[in-house]
DSSP file (Angstrom, degrees, kcal/mol; ACC not computed):
  #  RESIDUE AA STRUCTURE BP1 BP2  ACC     N-H-->O    O-->H-N    N-H-->O    O-->H-N    TCO  KAPPA ALPHA  PHI   PSI    X-CA   Y-CA   Z-CA
    1    1 A M              0   0    0      0, 0.0    40,-2.6     0, 0.0     2,-0.0   0.000 360.0 360.0 360.0 144.3   85.2  196.3  182.7
    2    2 A R  B  >  -A   40   0A   0     38,-0.2     4,-2.4     1,-0.1    38,-0.2  -0.347 360.0-123.6 -64.7 146.2   82.6  195.4  185.3
    3    3 A L  H  > S+     0   0    0     36,-1.6     4,-2.4    34,-0.5     5,-0.2   0.920 109.5  50.7 -58.1 -48.2   79.0  195.4  184.2
    4    4 A D  H  > S+     0   0    0     33,-1.8     4,-1.7     1,-0.2    -1,-0.2   0.882 112.9  46.6 -62.5 -38.1   77.8  197.9  186.8
    5    5 A L  H  > S+     0   0    0     32,-0.3     4,-2.8     2,-0.2    -1,-0.2   0.888 110.3  52.9 -70.3 -38.9   80.6  200.3  186.0
    6    6 A F  H  X S+     0   0    0     -4,-2.4     4,-2.2     1,-0.2     6,-0.3   0.913 108.2  51.1 -60.7 -43.9   79.9  200.0  182.2
    7    7 A L  H  <>S+     0   0    0     -4,-2.4     6,-1.7     1,-0.2     5,-1.3   0.896 114.3  43.8 -62.8 -40.8   76.3  200.9  182.7
    8    8 A K  H ><5S+     0   0    0     -4,-1.7     3,-1.1    -5,-0.2    -2,-0.2   0.941 113.5  48.8 -69.1 -48.2   77.2  204.0  184.7
    9    9 A K  H 3<5S+     0   0    0     -4,-2.8    55,-0.3     1,-0.3    -2,-0.2   0.859 114.4  45.6 -63.1 -36.0   79.9  205.2  182.4
   10   10 A T  T 3<5S-     0   0    0     -4,-2.2    -1,-0.3    -5,-0.2    -2,-0.2   0.476 111.8-118.3 -88.4  -1.2   77.8  204.8  179.3
   11   11 A G  T < 5S+     0   0    0     -3,-1.1    -3,-0.2    -4,-0.4     3,-0.1   0.572  78.6 124.3  79.6   9.0   74.8  206.5  180.9
   12   12 A L  S   <S+     0   0    0     -5,-1.3     2,-0.4    -6,-0.3    -4,-0.2   0.817  87.0  22.7 -69.9 -27.7   72.5  203.5  180.6
   13   13 A V  S    S-     0   0    0     -6,-1.7    -2,-0.3     1,-0.1    -1,-0.2  -0.998  79.3-136.7-136.0 136.4   72.0  203.9  184.3
   14   14 A K  S    S+     0   0    0     -2,-0.4     2,-0.3    -3,-0.1    -1,-0.1   0.896  83.6  23.6 -63.2 -43.8   72.6  207.1  186.3
   15   15 A R     >  -     0   0    0      1,-0.1     4,-2.0    -4,-0.0     5,-0.1  -0.921  69.8-128.2-128.2 151.2   74.4  205.7  189.3
   16   16 A R  H  > S+     0   0    0     -2,-0.3     4,-2.4     1,-0.2     5,-0.1   0.864 110.1  54.2 -63.7 -39.1   76.4  202.6  190.0
   17   17 A T  H  > S+     0   0    0      2,-0.2     4,-2.3     1,-0.2    -1,-0.2   0.864 106.8  52.1 -66.6 -34.4   74.4  201.7  193.1
   18   18 A V  H  > S+     0   0    0      2,-0.2     4,-2.5     1,-0.2    -1,-0.2   0.927 109.7  50.1 -65.4 -42.8   71.2  201.9  191.0
   19   19 A A  H  X S+     0   0    0     -4,-2.0     4,-2.3     1,-0.2    -2,-0.2   0.921 109.8  50.9 -59.9 -44.7   72.8  199.5  188.4
   20   20 A Q  H  X S+     0   0    0     -4,-2.4     4,-2.5     1,-0.2    -1,-0.2   0.913 111.1  47.8 -59.6 -44.9   73.8  197.1  191.2
   21   21 A N  H  X S+     0   0    0     -4,-2.3     4,-1.9     2,-0.2    -1,-0.2   0.882 111.4  50.0 -66.1 -39.2   70.2  197.1  192.6
   22   22 A L  H  <>S+     0   0    0     -4,-2.5     5,-2.6     2,-0.2     6,-0.7   0.896 112.0  48.2 -63.9 -40.1   68.7  196.5  189.2
   23   23 A I  H ><5S+     0   0    0     -4,-2.3     3,-1.4     1,-0.2    12,-0.3   0.925 111.3  49.5 -65.9 -45.1   71.1  193.6  188.6
   24   24 A K  H 3<5S+     0   0    0     -4,-2.5    -1,-0.2     1,-0.3    -2,-0.2   0.853 109.3  54.0 -61.5 -34.5   70.4  192.1  192.0
   25   25 A G  T 3<5S-     0   0    0     -4,-1.9    -1,-0.3    -5,-0.2    -2,-0.2   0.483 116.2-115.7 -79.8  -3.3   66.6  192.4  191.2
   26   26 A G  T < 5S+     0   0    0     -3,-1.4    -3,-0.2    -4,-0.3    -2,-0.1   0.656  82.7 120.8  78.3  17.3   67.0  190.5  187.9
   27   27 A L      < +     0   0    0     -5,-2.6    23,-2.2    -6,-0.2     2,-0.4   0.526  66.3  57.1 -89.7  -8.2   66.1  193.5  185.8
   28   28 A I  E     -B   49   0B   0     -6,-0.7     7,-0.6    21,-0.2     2,-0.3  -0.992  67.2-175.8-126.2 130.2   69.4  193.6  183.9
   29   29 A T  E     -BC  48  34B   0     19,-2.3    19,-2.0    -2,-0.4     2,-0.5  -0.821  18.6-143.3-119.7 161.2   70.7  190.6  181.9
   30   30 A L  E >  S-BC  47  33B   0      3,-2.6     3,-1.2    -2,-0.3    17,-0.2  -0.984  86.1 -15.5-126.1 117.1   73.9  189.9  180.1
   31   31 A N  T 3  S-     0   0    0     15,-3.6    16,-0.1    -2,-0.5    -1,-0.1   0.862 129.4 -54.0  54.8  39.1   73.6  187.9  176.9
   32   32 A G  T 3  S+     0   0    0     49,-0.5     2,-0.3    14,-0.4    -1,-0.2   0.563 118.2 100.1  78.6  10.5   70.1  186.8  177.9
   33   33 A K  E <  S-C   30   0B   0     -3,-1.2    -3,-2.6    48,-0.1    -1,-0.2  -0.934  79.6-100.8-128.4 151.4   71.1  185.4  181.3
   34   34 A A  E     +C   29   0B   0     -2,-0.3     2,-0.2    -5,-0.2    -5,-0.1  -0.349  52.3 175.5 -60.8 148.9   70.9  186.7  184.9
   35   35 A T        -     0   0    0     -7,-0.6     2,-0.3   -12,-0.3    -9,-0.1  -0.772  27.0-104.3-145.6-174.2   74.3  188.0  186.0
   36   36 A K    >   -     0   0    0     -2,-0.2     3,-1.5     1,-0.1   -33,-0.3  -0.834  31.5-111.6-120.4 158.9   76.2  189.8  188.8
   37   37 A S  T 3  S+     0   0    0     -2,-0.3   -33,-1.8     1,-0.3   -34,-0.5   0.837 115.2  53.2 -58.2 -36.9   77.5  193.4  189.1
   38   38 A G  T 3  S+     0   0    0    -36,-0.2    -1,-0.3   -35,-0.2     2,-0.1   0.411  77.1 126.3 -84.1   1.8   81.1  192.3  188.8
   39   39 A K    <   -     0   0    0     -3,-1.5   -36,-1.6   -37,-0.1     2,-0.3  -0.400  64.2-121.2 -63.8 131.7   80.7  190.3  185.6
   40   40 A E  B     -A    2   0A   0    -38,-0.2     2,-0.3    -2,-0.1   -38,-0.2  -0.589  27.5-154.8 -77.4 132.5   83.2  191.5  183.0
   41   41 A V        -     0   0    0    -40,-2.6     2,-0.3    -2,-0.3    18,-0.0  -0.728  10.8-173.1-105.8 157.8   81.7  192.7  179.8
   42   42 A K    >   -     0   0    0     -2,-0.3     3,-2.0    16,-0.0    14,-0.2  -0.936  39.4 -72.6-143.2 165.3   83.2  192.8  176.3
   43   43 A A  T 3  S+     0   0    0     -2,-0.3    14,-0.2     1,-0.3     3,-0.1  -0.339 117.9  34.3 -58.8 136.3   82.4  194.2  172.9
   44   44 A G  T 3  S+     0   0    0     12,-3.2    -1,-0.3     1,-0.4    13,-0.1   0.212  86.9 126.9  99.7 -13.7   79.7  192.1  171.3
   45   45 A D    <   -     0   0    0     -3,-2.0    11,-2.6    11,-0.2     2,-0.5  -0.405  54.3-134.6 -72.7 155.0   77.8  191.4  174.5
   46   46 A I  E     - D   0  55B   0      9,-0.2   -15,-3.6    -3,-0.1     2,-0.5  -0.956  13.7-159.6-113.4 125.0   74.1  192.2  174.7
   47   47 A I  E     -BD  30  54B   0      7,-2.9     7,-2.4    -2,-0.5     2,-0.5  -0.908   4.6-156.2-102.8 126.8   72.7  194.0  177.8
   48   48 A G  E     -BD  29  53B   0    -19,-2.0   -19,-2.3    -2,-0.5     2,-0.5  -0.920  12.3-178.9-103.5 125.6   69.0  193.7  178.5
   49   49 A I  E >   -BD  28  52B   0      3,-3.4     3,-2.1    -2,-0.5   -21,-0.2  -0.949  68.2 -36.0-128.2 109.5   67.5  196.4  180.7
   50   50 A K  T 3  S-     0   0    0    -23,-2.2   -22,-0.1    -2,-0.5     3,-0.1   0.860 126.6 -39.2  49.4  44.5   63.8  196.2  181.5
   51   51 A G  T 3  S+     0   0    0      1,-0.3     2,-0.4   -24,-0.2    -1,-0.3   0.366 120.1 101.2  91.2  -6.1   62.8  194.7  178.2
   52   52 A E  E <   -D   49   0B   0     -3,-2.1    -3,-3.4    29,-0.1     2,-0.4  -0.875  58.3-146.3-111.4 148.0   65.2  196.8  176.0
   53   53 A C  E     -DE  48  76B   0     23,-0.7    23,-2.8    -2,-0.4     2,-0.4  -0.886  10.3-168.7-120.3 147.3   68.5  195.5  174.6
   54   54 A Y  E     -DE  47  75B   0     -7,-2.4    -7,-2.9    -2,-0.4     2,-0.4  -0.997  15.3-140.2-134.4 132.6   71.8  197.2  173.9
   55   55 A L  E     -DE  46  74B   0     19,-3.3    19,-1.8    -2,-0.4     2,-0.7  -0.781  19.7-131.2 -90.3 132.3   74.8  196.0  172.0
   56   56 A I  E     + E   0  73B   0    -11,-2.6   -12,-3.2    -2,-0.4    17,-0.2  -0.762  29.0 175.3 -84.1 116.1   78.2  196.8  173.5
   57   57 A K        -     0   0    0     15,-2.7     2,-0.3    -2,-0.7    16,-0.2   0.786  64.6  -4.0 -89.5 -33.3   80.2  198.2  170.6
   58   58 A E        -     0   0    0     14,-1.3    -1,-0.3   -16,-0.1   -16,-0.0  -0.986  66.3-117.7-159.8 150.9   83.3  199.2  172.5
   59   59 A I        -     0   0    0     -2,-0.3     2,-0.1    -3,-0.1   -16,-0.0  -0.847  36.5-128.9 -94.3 124.6   84.6  199.3  176.1
   60   60 A P        -     0   0    0      0, 0.0     2,-0.6     0, 0.0     4,-0.1  -0.391   8.6-148.6 -74.4 151.2   85.4  202.8  177.3
   61   61 A H        -     0   0    0      2,-0.2     2,-0.2    -2,-0.1    -2,-0.0  -0.964  69.7 -17.9-117.1 112.2   88.7  203.8  178.9
   62   62 A G  S    S-     0   0    0     -2,-0.6     2,-0.1     2,-0.0   -53,-0.0  -0.511 114.0 -15.2  88.6-163.2   88.2  206.5  181.4
   63   63 A N        -     0   0    0     -2,-0.2     2,-0.5     1,-0.0    -2,-0.2  -0.385  62.2-137.6 -78.0 155.3   85.1  208.8  181.6
   64   64 A V        -     0   0    0    -55,-0.3     2,-0.1    -2,-0.1     5,-0.1  -0.954   9.8-134.5-118.8 128.7   82.7  209.1  178.8
   65   65 A K    >   -     0   0    0     -2,-0.5     3,-1.4     1,-0.1     4,-0.5  -0.448  24.5-118.5 -71.4 149.6   81.2  212.4  177.5
   66   66 A K  G >  S+     0   0    0      1,-0.3     3,-1.3     2,-0.2     4,-0.3   0.894 115.9  56.0 -55.1 -40.1   77.4  212.4  176.9
   67   67 A S  G 3  S+     0   0    0      1,-0.2    -1,-0.3     2,-0.1     3,-0.2   0.663 107.4  49.8 -69.5 -15.2   78.1  213.2  173.3
   68   68 A D  G X  S+     0   0    0     -3,-1.4     3,-1.5     1,-0.1     4,-0.4   0.408  79.8  98.5-102.1  -0.1   80.3  210.1  172.9
   69   69 A R  G X> S+     0   0    0     -3,-1.3     3,-1.7    -4,-0.5     4,-1.4   0.836  74.2  61.5 -59.6 -36.6   77.9  207.5  174.5
   70   70 A E  G 34 S+     0   0    0     -4,-0.3    -1,-0.3     1,-0.3    -2,-0.1   0.671  92.4  68.7 -68.6 -13.2   76.6  206.2  171.2
   71   71 A R  G <4 S+     0   0    0     -3,-1.5    -1,-0.3     1,-0.1    -2,-0.2   0.771 108.0  36.6 -70.0 -25.7   80.2  205.1  170.4
   72   72 A Y  T <4 S+     0   0    0     -3,-1.7   -15,-2.7    -4,-0.4   -14,-1.3   0.751 121.4  29.2-102.9 -31.2   79.9  202.5  173.1
   73   73 A V  E  <  -E   56   0B   0     -4,-1.4     2,-0.4   -17,-0.2   -17,-0.2  -0.965  54.9-166.4-135.7 151.8   76.4  201.2  173.0
   74   74 A E  E     -E   55   0B   0    -19,-1.8   -19,-3.3    -2,-0.3     2,-0.2  -0.991  27.2-121.4-139.6 128.3   73.7  200.7  170.4
   75   75 A K  E     -E   54   0B   0     -2,-0.4     2,-0.5   -21,-0.2   -21,-0.3  -0.465  29.0-148.2 -66.8 134.8   70.0  200.0  171.0
   76   76 A V  E >   -E   53   0B   0    -23,-2.8   -23,-0.7    -2,-0.2     3,-0.5  -0.925   3.6-145.7-111.9 128.2   69.0  196.7  169.3
   77   77 A N  T 3  S+     0   0    0     -2,-0.5   -25,-0.0     1,-0.2   -23,-0.0  -0.669  79.9  18.3 -89.4 145.8   65.5  196.2  168.0
   78   78 A G  T 3  S+     0   0    0     -2,-0.3     2,-0.2     1,-0.2    -1,-0.2   0.823  84.5 170.4  68.1  31.3   63.8  192.8  168.1
   79   79 A C    <   -     0   0    0     -3,-0.5     3,-0.3     1,-0.1    -1,-0.2  -0.537  31.6-159.3 -80.1 140.5   66.2  191.5  170.7
   80   80 A N  S    S+     0   0    0     -2,-0.2    -1,-0.1     1,-0.2    -2,-0.0   0.439  80.5  77.4 -93.1  -2.2   65.6  188.1  172.3
   81   81 A H        +     0   0    0    -34,-0.1   -49,-0.5   -52,-0.0   -52,-0.2  -0.151  64.2 158.1-103.2  39.3   67.8  188.8  175.3
   82   82 A A              0   0    0     -3,-0.3   -34,-0.1     1,-0.1   -29,-0.1  -0.337 360.0 360.0 -68.2 143.7   65.4  191.1  177.2
   83   83 A G              0   0    0    -31,-0.3   -33,-0.2   -56,-0.2    -1,-0.1   0.391 360.0 360.0 -92.6 360.0   65.8  191.6  180.9
């Protein structure tokens, strides 16, 4: 799944266009490196958003309910891959 779509579906960012703008601005990283909106993400990747990091636990298929979001991402403390 594309990074921008993953961010939107899991609620880390409200809208896909906002995710794309944050990625272009260098405020979102993937595994500690600058990336592009279309980069494919997989379970085990680390997303850095404005100094906070999230572990991708699972890739969603279809839409994600708010109550199910913790199934897909987990906030990581002490992460070195901050964006």
